[in-house]
All heavy atoms as an XYZ file, in Angstrom:
889
protein
N      10.673      6.213      4.532
C      10.463      5.347      3.380
C       9.081      5.629      2.799
O       8.089      5.677      3.507
C      10.572      3.894      3.829
C      10.358      2.911      2.732
S      10.748      1.267      3.377
C      10.209      0.310      2.024
N       8.996      5.780      1.515
C       7.735      6.056      0.826
C       7.110      4.740      0.408
O       7.760      3.878     -0.182
C       7.979      6.948     -0.417
C       6.702      7.144     -1.191
C       8.584      8.264      0.003
N       5.828      4.556      0.734
C       5.148      3.325      0.319
C       4.788      3.419     -1.151
O       4.627      4.494     -1.703
C       3.897      3.084      1.161
O       2.937      4.046      0.874
N       4.658      2.277     -1.759
C       4.328      2.233     -3.183
C       3.126      1.321     -3.378
O       3.274      0.139     -3.682
C       5.524      1.730     -3.979
S       5.296      1.875     -5.755
N       1.918      1.862     -3.177
C       0.728      1.023     -3.220
C       0.476      0.337     -4.545
O      -0.214     -0.651     -4.599
C      -0.407      1.987     -2.864
C       0.132      3.342     -3.075
C       1.612      3.247     -2.944
N       1.049      0.842     -5.618
C       0.801      0.209     -6.909
C       1.445     -1.167     -6.979
O       1.104     -1.970     -7.822
C       1.310      1.084     -8.063
O       2.703      1.332     -7.854
C       0.551      2.377     -8.160
N       2.418     -1.475     -6.092
C       3.047     -2.780     -6.082
C       2.276     -3.771     -5.223
O       2.532     -4.963     -5.277
C       4.493     -2.669     -5.586
C       5.416     -1.810     -6.449
C       6.804     -1.755     -5.835
C       5.474     -2.309     -7.876
N       1.368     -3.297     -4.415
C       0.562     -4.167     -3.565
C      -0.440     -4.918     -4.418
O      -0.842     -4.461     -5.482
C      -0.201     -3.340     -2.531
O       0.700     -2.616     -1.742
N      -0.835     -6.083     -3.920
C      -1.868     -6.820     -4.628
C      -2.798     -7.478     -3.617
O      -2.458     -7.645     -2.445
C      -1.260     -7.864     -5.573
O      -0.613     -8.878     -4.850
N      -3.974     -7.815     -4.100
C      -4.999     -8.457     -3.298
C      -5.577     -9.613     -4.087
O      -5.535     -9.610     -5.319
C      -6.129     -7.460     -2.973
C      -5.662     -6.255     -2.192
C      -5.337     -5.070     -2.835
C      -5.534     -6.313     -0.808
C      -4.909     -3.967     -2.122
C      -5.102     -5.220     -0.084
C      -4.791     -4.044     -0.747
O      -4.354     -2.967     -0.024
N      -6.153    -10.566     -3.375
C      -6.930    -11.618     -4.035
C      -8.318    -11.033     -4.272
O      -8.919    -10.461     -3.367
C      -6.978    -12.871     -3.168
C      -5.617    -13.542     -3.053
C      -5.655    -14.851     -2.286
N      -6.423    -14.815     -1.064
C      -5.935    -14.510      0.145
N      -4.678    -14.191      0.289
N      -6.712    -14.525      1.207
N      -8.819    -11.200     -5.473
C     -10.044    -10.521     -5.889
C     -11.049    -11.515     -6.463
O     -10.692    -12.400     -7.247
C      -9.727     -9.445     -6.955
C     -10.981     -8.708     -7.385
C      -8.676     -8.464     -6.440
N     -12.311    -11.336     -6.056
C     -13.433    -12.004     -6.711
C     -14.426    -10.911     -7.086
O     -14.467     -9.858     -6.449
C     -14.118    -13.050     -5.809
O     -14.651    -12.412     -4.662
C     -13.145    -14.134     -5.386
N     -15.215    -11.171     -8.113
C     -16.191    -10.158     -8.523
C     -17.236    -10.767     -9.441
O     -17.055    -11.857     -9.966
C     -15.507     -8.973     -9.211
C     -14.714     -9.316    -10.441
C     -15.318     -9.432    -11.688
C     -13.341     -9.521    -10.356
C     -14.579     -9.741    -12.820
C     -12.594     -9.830    -11.477
C     -13.217     -9.930    -12.699
O     -12.480    -10.242    -13.826
N     -18.304    -10.015     -9.601
C     -19.341    -10.386    -10.560
C     -20.144     -9.148    -10.926
O     -20.543     -8.388    -10.047
C     -20.278    -11.434     -9.960
O     -21.308    -11.748    -10.889
N     -20.358     -8.970    -12.220
C     -21.302     -7.936    -12.615
C     -22.706     -8.538    -12.491
O     -22.855     -9.756    -12.380
C     -21.029     -7.407    -14.022
C     -21.137     -8.458    -15.114
O     -21.525     -9.608    -14.827
O     -20.838     -8.127    -16.259
N     -23.713     -7.710    -12.460
C     -25.075     -8.182    -12.229
C     -25.510     -9.230    -13.258
O     -26.164    -10.206    -12.930
C     -26.069     -7.017    -12.213
C     -27.488     -7.468    -12.025
C     -27.916     -7.943    -10.802
C     -28.385     -7.434    -13.077
C     -29.226     -8.385    -10.623
C     -29.688     -7.860    -12.906
C     -30.110     -8.334    -11.673
N     -25.116     -9.030    -14.496
C     -25.526     -9.937    -15.567
C     -24.782    -11.269    -15.516
O     -25.167    -12.222    -16.181
C     -25.301     -9.271    -16.923
N     -23.718    -11.330    -14.727
C     -22.948    -12.562    -14.633
C     -22.043    -12.805    -15.818
O     -21.568    -13.914    -16.032
N     -21.792    -11.768    -16.598
C     -20.933    -11.891    -17.772
C     -19.464    -11.909    -17.346
O     -18.678    -12.716    -17.825
C     -21.196    -10.743    -18.771
C     -20.214    -10.770    -19.924
C     -22.630    -10.806    -19.270
N     -19.098    -11.020    -16.438
C     -17.729    -10.943    -15.926
C     -17.737    -11.446    -14.491
O     -18.248    -10.777    -13.601
C     -17.221     -9.511    -15.996
C     -17.124     -9.027    -17.433
C     -16.313     -7.813    -17.596
N     -14.974     -7.996    -17.028
C     -14.170     -6.982    -16.757
N     -14.557     -5.753    -16.961
N     -12.984     -7.197    -16.265
N     -17.184    -12.633    -14.292
C     -17.237    -13.280    -12.981
C     -15.894    -13.921    -12.651
O     -15.307    -14.594    -13.497
C     -18.322    -14.376    -12.948
C     -18.311    -15.113    -11.619
C     -19.697    -13.803    -13.234
N     -15.443    -13.715    -11.428
C     -14.366    -14.489    -10.829
C     -14.949    -14.977     -9.513
O     -15.205    -14.195     -8.600
C     -13.082    -13.667    -10.600
C     -12.075    -14.470     -9.798
C     -12.484    -13.226    -11.932
N     -15.198    -16.286     -9.437
C     -15.892    -16.878     -8.289
C     -15.011    -16.939     -7.043
O     -13.781    -16.905     -7.129
C     -16.365    -18.279     -8.651
N     -15.671    -17.055     -5.903
C     -14.995    -17.088     -4.613
C     -14.029    -18.242     -4.455
O     -13.080    -18.150     -3.683
N     -14.241    -19.331     -5.185
C     -13.339    -20.475     -5.062
C     -12.133    -20.379     -5.987
O     -11.306    -21.281     -6.029
C     -14.088    -21.781     -5.297
C     -14.704    -21.883     -6.681
O     -14.677    -20.887     -7.436
O     -15.235    -22.957     -7.011
N     -12.010    -19.258     -6.707
C     -10.874    -19.082     -7.611
C     -10.435    -17.634     -7.727
O     -10.364    -17.097     -8.828
N     -10.160    -16.978     -6.573
C      -9.782    -15.561     -6.645
C      -8.509    -15.363     -7.462
O      -7.674    -16.269     -7.548
C      -9.561    -15.179     -5.182
C      -9.264    -16.451     -4.485
C     -10.022    -17.516     -5.227
N      -8.394    -14.187     -8.046
C      -7.202    -13.850     -8.819
C      -6.447    -12.739     -8.098
O      -7.026    -11.960     -7.344
C      -7.550    -13.425    -10.262
C      -8.469    -12.201    -10.273
C      -8.170    -14.589    -11.028
C      -8.726    -11.627    -11.663
N      -5.156    -12.686     -8.313
C      -4.331    -11.637     -7.723
C      -4.336    -10.437     -8.661
O      -4.127    -10.584     -9.864
C      -2.905    -12.157     -7.531
O      -2.104    -11.165     -6.925
N      -4.599     -9.256     -8.083
C      -4.631     -8.035     -8.890
C      -3.912     -6.920     -8.150
O      -3.981     -6.829     -6.920
C      -6.071     -7.590     -9.160
C      -6.854     -8.530    -10.047
S      -8.546     -7.942    -10.351
C      -8.220     -6.629    -11.523
N      -3.258     -6.058     -8.908
C      -2.614     -4.871     -8.338
C      -3.676     -3.832     -7.987
O      -4.818     -3.904     -8.466
C      -1.642     -4.264     -9.352
O      -2.365     -3.687    -10.437
N      -3.287     -2.882     -7.184
C      -4.207     -1.810     -6.796
C      -4.719     -1.076     -8.023
O      -5.919     -0.819     -8.149
C      -3.533     -0.837     -5.806
C      -4.387      0.400     -5.597
C      -3.271     -1.540     -4.483
N      -3.850     -0.739     -8.946
C      -4.295      0.019    -10.125
C      -5.238     -0.796    -10.992
O      -6.185     -0.258    -11.560
C      -3.105      0.548    -10.918
C      -2.377      1.679    -10.204
C      -3.297      2.811     -9.748
O      -4.129      3.303    -10.537
O      -3.181      3.216     -8.575
N      -5.018     -2.096    -11.090
C      -5.943     -2.947    -11.842
C      -7.297     -3.008    -11.135
O      -8.348     -2.986    -11.791
C      -5.362     -4.349    -12.012
N      -7.286     -3.053     -9.808
C      -8.533     -3.066     -9.048
C      -9.279     -1.752     -9.232
O     -10.500     -1.743     -9.415
C      -8.266     -3.336     -7.550
C      -7.733     -4.756     -7.364
C      -9.529     -3.123     -6.724
C      -7.132     -5.025     -5.999
N      -8.560     -0.643     -9.200
C      -9.180      0.674     -9.395
C      -9.924      0.713    -10.732
O     -11.063      1.178    -10.809
C      -8.115      1.790     -9.284
C      -8.620      3.102     -9.842
C      -7.674      1.952     -7.826
N      -9.315      0.196    -11.773
C      -9.975      0.153    -13.089
C     -11.168     -0.802    -13.056
O     -12.231     -0.503    -13.624
C      -8.975     -0.272    -14.162
N     -11.020     -1.940    -12.381
C     -12.091     -2.923    -12.291
C     -13.329     -2.351    -11.601
O     -14.456     -2.621    -12.012
C     -11.598     -4.155    -11.527
C     -12.620     -5.263    -11.321
C     -12.830     -6.025    -12.634
C     -12.178     -6.193    -10.213
N     -13.136     -1.552    -10.559
C     -14.270     -0.978     -9.832
C     -15.184     -0.201    -10.761
O     -16.410     -0.305    -10.676
C     -13.778     -0.083     -8.696
C     -12.979     -0.764     -7.583
C     -12.515      0.272     -6.560
C     -13.755     -1.882     -6.931
N     -14.597      0.586    -11.662
C     -15.406      1.364    -12.607
C     -16.148      0.472    -13.596
O     -17.226      0.815    -14.063
C     -14.521      2.335    -13.393
C     -14.091      3.520    -12.555
O     -14.834      3.916    -11.630
O     -12.996      4.064    -12.821
N     -15.582     -0.673    -13.904
C     -16.197     -1.579    -14.878
C     -17.297     -2.443    -14.262
O     -18.316     -2.690    -14.898
C     -15.128     -2.494    -15.478
C     -14.075     -1.769    -16.276
C     -12.915     -2.677    -16.641
O     -13.071     -3.915    -16.588
O     -11.846     -2.140    -16.961
N     -17.091     -2.896    -13.037
C     -17.995     -3.871    -12.428
C     -19.093     -3.218    -11.590
O     -20.255     -3.626    -11.643
C     -17.211     -4.879    -11.560
C     -16.213     -5.658    -12.416
C     -18.159     -5.819    -10.813
C     -16.834     -6.537    -13.483
N     -18.745     -2.215    -10.808
C     -19.709     -1.640     -9.863
C     -20.600     -0.604    -10.529
O     -20.632      0.567    -10.161
C     -18.965     -1.045     -8.661
C     -18.142     -2.049     -7.864
C     -17.378     -1.346     -6.755
C     -19.028     -3.166     -7.314
N     -21.361     -1.066    -11.519
C     -22.179     -0.183    -12.335
C     -23.670     -0.333    -12.035
O     -24.391      0.642    -11.949
C     -21.910     -0.437    -13.839
C     -22.810      0.414    -14.700
C     -20.449     -0.191    -14.150
N     -24.131     -1.556    -11.839
C     -25.567     -1.749    -11.638
C     -25.843     -2.579    -10.378
O     -24.988     -3.332     -9.928
C     -26.213     -2.373    -12.867
C     -25.629     -3.680    -13.300
C     -26.208     -4.134    -14.625
O     -27.444     -4.145    -14.775
O     -25.422     -4.481    -15.513
N     -27.032     -2.418     -9.812
C     -27.389     -3.145     -8.591
C     -27.142     -4.645     -8.713
O     -27.399     -5.243     -9.761
C     -28.880     -2.844     -8.415
C     -29.044     -1.498     -9.043
C     -28.118     -1.524    -10.237
N     -26.617     -5.210     -7.634
C     -26.311     -6.634     -7.592
C     -24.881     -6.964     -7.940
O     -24.417     -8.070     -7.702
N     -24.144     -6.018     -8.485
C     -22.745     -6.240     -8.834
C     -21.888     -6.115     -7.580
O     -22.195     -5.323     -6.688
C     -22.286     -5.222     -9.871
O     -23.072     -5.329    -11.044
N     -20.805     -6.899     -7.501
C     -19.958     -6.825     -6.320
C     -18.494     -7.079     -6.652
O     -18.165     -7.668     -7.677
C     -20.414     -7.817     -5.250
C     -20.038     -9.247     -5.561
C     -18.822     -9.774     -5.141
C     -20.887    -10.061     -6.279
C     -18.470    -11.079     -5.447
C     -20.554    -11.368     -6.576
C     -19.334    -11.878     -6.151
N     -17.638     -6.613     -5.747
C     -16.203     -6.874     -5.784
C     -15.788     -7.196     -4.352
O     -16.200     -6.518     -3.419
C     -15.404     -5.652     -6.302
C     -13.904     -5.892     -6.180
C     -15.783     -5.321     -7.738
N     -14.975     -8.227     -4.199
C     -14.471     -8.616     -2.887
C     -12.950     -8.696     -2.951
O     -12.397     -9.304     -3.873
C     -15.051     -9.971     -2.476
O     -14.523    -10.377     -1.236
N     -12.274     -8.071     -1.985
C     -10.812     -8.066     -1.912
C     -10.381     -8.745     -0.619
O     -11.004     -8.547      0.428
C     -10.278     -6.638     -1.900
C     -10.823     -5.664     -2.937
C     -10.289     -4.270     -2.682
C     -10.466     -6.132     -4.324
N      -9.288     -9.497     -0.690
C      -8.720    -10.127      0.493
C      -7.214     -9.886      0.485
O      -6.562    -10.082     -0.548
C      -8.996    -11.643      0.510
O     -10.404    -11.859      0.362
C      -8.521    -12.280      1.800
N      -6.678     -9.443      1.641
C      -5.233     -9.226      1.711
C      -4.537    -10.494      2.201
O      -5.182    -11.516      2.482
C      -4.896     -7.999      2.561
C      -5.231     -8.143      4.034
O      -5.459     -9.276      4.511
O      -5.263     -7.108      4.725
N      -3.206    -10.450      2.311
C      -2.436    -11.630      2.699
C      -2.757    -12.115      4.102
O      -2.606    -13.293      4.409
C      -0.943    -11.345      2.563
C      -0.490    -11.281      1.125
C       1.016    -11.180      0.999
O       1.732    -11.468      1.978
O       1.472    -10.797     -0.084
N      -3.206    -11.222      4.982
C      -3.541    -11.595      6.355
C      -4.957    -12.168      6.468
O      -5.378    -12.574      7.542
C      -3.397    -10.386      7.280
N      -5.705    -12.161      5.361
C      -7.065    -12.688      5.372
C      -8.137    -11.654      5.647
O      -9.316    -11.987      5.723
N      -7.758    -10.374      5.787
C      -8.761     -9.315      5.962
C      -9.505     -9.124      4.647
O      -8.909     -9.168      3.576
C      -8.104     -7.998      6.373
C      -7.327     -8.119      7.636
N      -5.976     -7.872      7.685
C      -7.696     -8.467      8.884
C      -5.551     -8.066      8.916
N      -6.569     -8.440      9.667
N     -10.797     -8.898      4.751
C     -11.630     -8.810      3.560
C     -12.377     -7.480      3.495
O     -12.812     -6.955      4.516
C     -12.641     -9.963      3.573
C     -13.500    -10.049      2.338
S     -14.633    -11.473      2.419
C     -13.505    -12.790      2.006
N     -12.514     -6.963      2.292
C     -13.310     -5.774      1.994
C     -14.282     -6.177      0.897
O     -13.865     -6.681     -0.155
C     -12.407     -4.640      1.516
C     -13.076     -3.443      0.849
C     -13.938     -2.686      1.846
C     -12.035     -2.522      0.249
N     -15.572     -5.987      1.152
C     -16.581     -6.351      0.175
C     -17.350     -5.101     -0.245
O     -17.702     -4.273      0.599
C     -17.541     -7.378      0.763
C     -16.846     -8.649      1.175
C     -17.745     -9.617      1.902
O     -18.664     -9.235      2.602
N     -17.466    -10.892      1.727
N     -17.618     -4.998     -1.538
C     -18.349     -3.867     -2.110
C     -19.515     -4.413     -2.923
O     -19.343     -5.329     -3.724
C     -17.428     -3.052     -3.015
C     -16.166     -2.521     -2.337
C     -15.135     -2.115     -3.364
C     -16.512     -1.368     -1.415
N     -20.692     -3.830     -2.721
C     -21.899     -4.288     -3.402
C     -22.729     -3.085     -3.809
O     -22.950     -2.173     -3.004
C     -22.727     -5.177     -2.468
C     -24.127     -5.560     -2.938
C     -24.055     -6.547     -4.092
C     -24.934     -6.129     -1.788
N     -23.200     -3.086     -5.046
C     -24.112     -2.040     -5.490
C     -25.513     -2.420     -5.029
O     -26.044     -3.473     -5.400
C     -24.079     -1.845     -7.024
C     -25.028     -0.723     -7.433
C     -22.658     -1.551     -7.499
N     -26.101     -1.573     -4.171
C     -27.422     -1.811     -3.601
C     -28.513     -1.565     -4.646
O     -28.266     -0.982     -5.708
C     -27.623     -0.881     -2.401
C     -28.698     -1.345     -1.441
O     -29.251     -2.444     -1.623
O     -28.992     -0.593     -0.493
N     -29.740     -1.982     -4.323
C     -30.870     -1.808     -5.234
C     -31.108     -0.359     -5.624
O     -31.584     -0.076     -6.724
C     -32.153     -2.387     -4.619
C     -32.113     -3.899     -4.540
O     -31.358     -4.520     -5.322
O     -32.831     -4.467     -3.699
N     -30.773      0.574     -4.724
C     -30.980      1.993     -5.026
C     -29.787      2.629     -5.754
O     -29.759      3.823     -5.992
C     -31.306      2.781     -3.754
C     -30.160      2.801     -2.755
O     -29.066      2.249     -3.034
O     -30.356      3.372     -1.661
N     -28.783      1.802     -6.098
C     -27.614      2.299     -6.821
C     -26.472      2.746     -5.921
O     -25.381      3.021     -6.407
N     -26.696      2.803     -4.611
C     -25.639      3.193     -3.674
C     -24.631      2.055     -3.536
O     -24.960      0.881     -3.692
C     -26.237      3.523     -2.306
N     -23.393      2.415     -3.236
C     -22.353      1.424     -3.025
C     -22.237      1.132     -1.533
O     -22.041      2.036     -0.723
C     -21.016      1.927     -3.574
C     -19.850      0.942     -3.488
C     -20.153     -0.341     -4.255
C     -18.582      1.601     -4.014
N     -22.378     -0.140     -1.181
C     -22.266     -0.575      0.201
C     -20.885     -1.181      0.410
O     -20.379     -1.896     -0.455
C     -23.330     -1.620      0.524
C     -24.777     -1.224      0.263
C     -25.709     -2.391      0.574
C     -25.154     -0.003      1.081
N     -20.286     -0.891      1.558
C     -18.987     -1.447      1.917
C     -19.163     -2.295      3.167
O     -19.944     -1.956      4.054
C     -17.937     -0.332      2.131
C     -18.330      0.597      3.253
C     -16.563     -0.918      2.391
N     -18.432     -3.409      3.220
C     -18.531     -4.320      4.353
C     -17.142     -4.870      4.667
O     -16.452     -5.357      3.774
C     -19.482     -5.472      3.999
C     -19.695     -6.418      5.155
O     -20.262     -5.984      6.177
O     -19.302     -7.595      5.029
N     -16.728     -4.739      5.931
C     -15.501     -5.336      6.452
C     -15.908     -6.415      7.448
O     -16.188     -6.107      8.607
C     -14.662     -4.294      7.201
C     -13.724     -3.512      6.351
C     -14.098     -2.298      5.815
C     -12.442     -3.973      6.108
C     -13.232     -1.560      5.046
C     -11.553     -3.236      5.337
C     -11.947     -2.032      4.805
N     -15.959     -7.673      7.056
C     -16.305     -8.728      8.012
C     -15.252     -8.822      9.121
O     -14.057     -8.654      8.868
C     -16.294    -10.003      7.166
C     -16.417     -9.536      5.757
C     -15.760     -8.198      5.711
N     -15.715     -9.079     10.326
C     -14.830     -9.261     11.468
C     -15.262    -10.522     12.220
O     -15.976    -10.439     13.226
C     -14.878     -8.039     12.389
O     -14.012     -8.219     13.485
N     -14.836    -11.692     11.732
C     -15.247    -12.948     12.361
C     -14.897    -13.006     13.853
O     -15.654    -13.545     14.649
C     -14.485    -14.015     11.574
C     -14.214    -13.386     10.255
C     -14.015    -11.921     10.547
N     -13.755    -12.434     14.221
C     -13.350    -12.431     15.627
C     -14.380    -11.741     16.509
O     -14.651    -12.146     17.630
C     -11.978    -11.756     15.775
C     -11.373    -11.904     17.152
C     -10.040    -11.172     17.294
N     -10.313     -9.799     17.676
C     -10.051     -8.725     16.953
N      -9.502     -8.834     15.768
N     -10.341     -7.523     17.393
N     -15.010    -10.689     15.968
C     -16.030     -9.947     16.717
C     -17.444    -10.445     16.417
O     -18.416     -9.893     16.932
C     -15.935     -8.454     16.382
C     -14.620     -7.829     16.804
C     -14.539     -6.390     16.374
O     -14.991     -5.524     17.149
O     -14.039     -6.131     15.250
N     -17.540    -11.439     15.555
C     -18.827    -12.010     15.148
C     -19.771    -10.954     14.576
O     -20.915    -10.817     14.988
C     -19.476    -12.748     16.310
C     -18.684    -13.929     16.757
C     -19.410    -14.688     17.816
N     -18.552    -15.782     18.248
C     -18.574    -16.285     19.449
N     -19.398    -15.813     20.351
N     -17.775    -17.264     19.760
N     -19.239    -10.214     13.629
C     -20.031     -9.181     12.974
C     -19.242     -8.550     11.845
O     -18.222     -9.089     11.405
N     -19.715     -7.428     11.387
C     -18.999     -6.716     10.333
C     -19.236     -5.223     10.460
O     -20.203     -4.772     11.065
C     -19.409     -7.215      8.948
O     -20.775     -6.998      8.725
N     -18.319     -4.474      9.863
C     -18.390     -3.021      9.832
C     -18.822     -2.625      8.432
O     -18.253     -3.105      7.451
C     -17.028     -2.410     10.148
C     -16.605     -2.638     11.571
C     -15.994     -3.823     11.966
C     -16.849     -1.667     12.535
C     -15.616     -4.040     13.278
C     -16.477     -1.883     13.862
C     -15.862     -3.059     14.218
O     -15.501     -3.272     15.533
N     -19.816     -1.780      8.339
C     -20.299     -1.428      7.020
C     -20.884     -0.041      6.939
O     -21.013      0.666      7.941
N     -21.219      0.337      5.722
C     -21.821      1.630      5.464
C     -21.924      1.870      3.974
O     -21.736      0.967      3.157
N     -22.204      3.102      3.635
C     -22.279      3.518      2.228
C     -21.029      4.301      1.900
O     -20.473      4.989      2.751
C     -23.524      4.372      1.999
C     -24.794      3.562      2.138
C     -26.039      4.430      1.967
N     -27.218      3.600      2.083
C     -27.932      3.164      1.050
N     -27.622      3.535     -0.173
N     -28.974      2.389      1.232
N     -20.607      4.200      0.650
C     -19.364      4.824      0.228
C     -19.452      5.118     -1.263
O     -20.326      4.577     -1.953
C     -18.175      3.880      0.549
C     -16.844      4.610      0.448
C     -18.214      2.636     -0.330
C     -15.713      3.860      1.100
N     -18.564      5.927     -1.758
C     -18.485      6.165     -3.199
C     -17.327      5.354     -3.770
O     -16.380      5.003     -3.058
C     -18.258      7.653     -3.526
O     -16.969      8.032     -3.033
C     -19.349      8.526     -2.918
N     -17.396      5.071     -5.044
C     -16.305      4.360     -5.712
C     -15.021      5.176     -5.601
O     -13.950      4.623     -5.357
C     -16.664      4.051     -7.183
C     -15.457      3.512     -7.937
C     -17.815      3.065     -7.261
N     -15.114      6.490     -5.756
C     -13.917      7.330     -5.655
C     -13.277      7.243     -4.272
O     -12.051      7.217     -4.152
C     -14.238      8.785     -5.996
C     -14.459      8.983     -7.489
O     -13.996      8.130     -8.286
O     -15.089      9.983     -7.865
N     -14.085      7.169     -3.223
C     -13.542      7.037     -1.862
C     -12.826      5.701     -1.695
O     -11.778      5.624     -1.044
C     -14.653      7.195     -0.831
N     -13.365      4.636     -2.278
C     -12.712      3.327     -2.212
C     -11.375      3.388     -2.939
O     -10.357      2.896     -2.447
C     -13.599      2.215     -2.815
C     -12.849      0.890     -2.881
C     -14.883      2.061     -2.025
N     -11.355      3.999     -4.104
C     -10.106      4.125     -4.875
C      -9.045      4.863     -4.071
O      -7.889      4.422     -4.006
C     -10.366      4.858     -6.192
C     -11.188      4.095     -7.181
C     -11.409      4.989     -8.390
C     -12.388      4.445     -9.360
N     -12.576      5.349    -10.504
N      -9.428      5.987     -3.470
C      -8.468      6.756     -2.662
C      -7.939      5.911     -1.510
O      -6.734      5.894     -1.239
C      -9.111      8.036     -2.128
C      -9.249      9.141     -3.155
C      -9.626     10.474     -2.522
N     -10.868     10.417     -1.755
C     -12.089     10.560     -2.260
N     -12.244     10.773     -3.554
N     -13.154     10.500     -1.491
N      -8.813      5.202     -0.839
C      -8.404      4.370      0.299
C      -7.465      3.254     -0.146
O      -6.448      3.000      0.510
C      -9.638      3.799      0.993
N      -7.785      2.585     -1.248
C      -6.928      1.499     -1.722
C      -5.514      1.983     -2.010
O      -4.543      1.278     -1.741
C      -7.517      0.874     -2.989
C      -8.666     -0.089     -2.787
C      -9.258     -0.496     -4.134
C      -8.224     -1.311     -2.004
N      -5.409      3.172     -2.522
C      -4.084      3.715     -2.856
C      -3.264      4.049     -1.606
O      -2.057      4.244     -1.712
C      -4.243      4.927     -3.757
C      -4.691      4.542     -5.161
C      -4.811      5.745     -6.065
N      -5.049      5.334     -7.438
C      -6.071      5.766     -8.173
N      -6.955      6.611     -7.677
N      -6.214      5.348     -9.410
N      -3.902      4.116     -0.451
C      -3.169      4.411      0.787
C      -2.892      3.170      1.633
O      -2.100      3.240      2.564
C      -3.942      5.409      1.676
O      -5.124      4.785      2.174
C      -4.282      6.678      0.927
N      -3.534      2.066      1.353
C      -3.447      0.903      2.239
C      -2.190      0.056      2.065
O      -1.825     -0.668      2.959
C      -4.698      0.039      2.088
C      -5.923      0.676      2.682
S      -7.250     -0.508      2.838
C      -8.579      0.372      2.047
N      -1.548      0.094      0.930
C      -0.274     -0.587      0.707
C      -0.306     -2.073      1.070
O       0.552     -2.559      1.806
C       0.845      0.143      1.449
C       2.220     -0.237      0.919
O       2.319     -0.671     -0.247
O       3.198     -0.130      1.674
N      -1.318     -2.781      0.604
C      -1.365     -4.224      0.769
C      -2.099     -4.740      1.979
O      -2.350     -5.923      2.091
N      -2.428     -3.872      2.920
C      -3.144     -4.284      4.126
C      -4.498     -3.593      4.166
O      -4.575     -2.363      4.250
C      -2.350     -3.905      5.375
C      -3.048     -4.295      6.655
C      -2.325     -3.776      7.879
O      -1.286     -3.110      7.755
O      -2.834     -4.035      8.969
N      -5.568     -4.368      4.095
C      -6.910     -3.782      4.139
C      -7.206     -3.311      5.554
O      -7.150     -4.091      6.505
C      -7.958     -4.802      3.685
C      -7.864     -5.217      2.223
C      -8.810     -6.368      1.936
C      -8.159     -4.033      1.314
N      -7.467     -2.024      5.697
C      -7.749     -1.423      7.005
C      -9.048     -0.640      6.915
O      -9.191      0.259      6.096
C      -6.626     -0.467      7.411
C      -5.283     -1.097      7.561
C      -4.221     -0.088      8.013
N      -4.437      1.276      7.578
C      -3.987      1.784      6.420
N      -3.318      1.027      5.576
N      -4.208      3.051      6.117
N      -9.972     -0.969      7.787
C     -11.264     -0.281      7.735
C     -11.133      1.184      8.117
O     -11.907      2.011      7.665
C     -12.315     -1.004      8.552
C     -12.151     -0.930     10.020
C     -13.326     -1.593     10.742
N     -13.102     -1.555     12.152
C     -12.588     -2.541     12.855
N     -12.255     -3.667     12.277
N     -12.395     -2.412     14.139
N     -10.132      1.545      8.914
C      -9.966      2.949      9.287
C      -9.595      3.821      8.085
O      -9.802      5.025      8.107
C      -8.959      3.112     10.418
C      -7.539      2.702     10.044
O      -7.358      1.928      9.076
O      -6.607      3.148     10.724
N      -9.071      3.218      7.021
C      -8.744      3.970      5.811
C      -9.991      4.342      5.023
O      -9.976      5.261      4.216
C      -7.790      3.169      4.929
N     -11.082      3.616      5.259
C     -12.339      3.859      4.547
C     -13.122      5.002      5.173
O     -13.772      5.772      4.498
C     -13.216      2.580      4.530
C     -12.532      1.486      3.720
C     -14.609      2.855      4.005
C     -12.469      1.740      2.235
N     -13.073      5.109      6.489
C     -13.847      6.141      7.179
C     -14.742      5.522      8.231
O     -14.559      4.373      8.638
N     -15.718      6.268      8.658
C     -16.632      5.840      9.721
C     -17.570      4.744      9.225
O     -18.332      4.946      8.288
C     -17.451      7.038     10.182
C     -18.274      6.780     11.403
C     -17.621      7.328     12.651
O     -16.681      8.107     12.549
O     -18.089      6.962     13.726
N     -17.516      3.588      9.879
C     -18.387      2.470      9.528
C     -19.100      1.991     10.790
O     -18.557      2.063     11.884
C     -17.576      1.318      8.925
C     -16.802      1.628      7.647
C     -15.946      0.453      7.255
C     -17.744      2.011      6.529
N     -20.308      1.493     10.628
C     -21.093      1.014     11.758
C     -20.911     -0.499     11.906
O     -20.872     -1.232     10.929
C     -22.571      1.337     11.541
N     -20.834     -0.950     13.162
C     -20.692     -2.376     13.449
C     -22.071     -3.016     13.582
O     -22.975     -2.456     14.200
C     -19.912     -2.593     14.755
C     -19.707     -4.039     15.076
C     -18.785     -4.800     14.385
C     -20.461     -4.654     16.069
C     -18.593     -6.152     14.676
C     -20.286     -5.990     16.373
C     -19.347     -6.741     15.677
N     -22.209     -4.199     12.991
C     -23.447     -4.957     13.119
C     -23.105     -6.413     13.408
O     -22.324     -7.029     12.690
C     -24.262     -4.859     11.818
C     -25.623     -5.496     11.940
C     -26.471     -5.236     10.702
O     -26.400     -4.127     10.148
O     -27.189     -6.173     10.319
N     -23.706     -6.946     14.481
C     -23.491     -8.359     14.845
C     -24.182     -9.274     13.848
O     -25.232     -8.940     13.319
C     -24.056     -8.647     16.229
C     -23.199     -8.136     17.307
C     -23.219     -9.043     18.524
N     -22.385     -8.472     19.537
C     -21.083     -8.717     19.644
N     -20.528     -9.556     18.817
N     -20.355     -8.140     20.573
N     -23.601    -10.448     13.681
C     -24.221    -11.450     12.820
C     -25.241    -12.223     13.597
O     -25.240    -12.391     14.745
C     -23.194    -12.406     12.259
C     -22.206    -11.763     11.346
C     -22.400    -10.656     10.567
C     -20.857    -12.174     11.117
N     -21.264    -10.369      9.858
C     -20.292    -11.283     10.172
C     -20.081    -13.199     11.590
C     -18.993    -11.402      9.714
C     -18.783    -13.302     11.128
C     -18.252    -12.419     10.194
């Protein structure tokens, strides 16, 4: 059976640095993978901008543009009392999202380092 990631959706919150385009954490919206892919290019442009995705199981992927312009990725793991994170490119996130088919998996992103809270 061939998966069809374009039919998958996630709950999404985001904010550009200027605060012009915002979907707050208390009101996430459902978006398809392809809509999220387009959103990443629009929002993750300047430091302080972020996008957060949550799947149906409650797994979360957070993306933040750092002060130096690098994109930081974070997979919180409350069960382990920490999170997995690192630096990534927007293109790598797009490729990973297209393979995940509705379930956020940190192994699809690549090597990430664990840090305790």
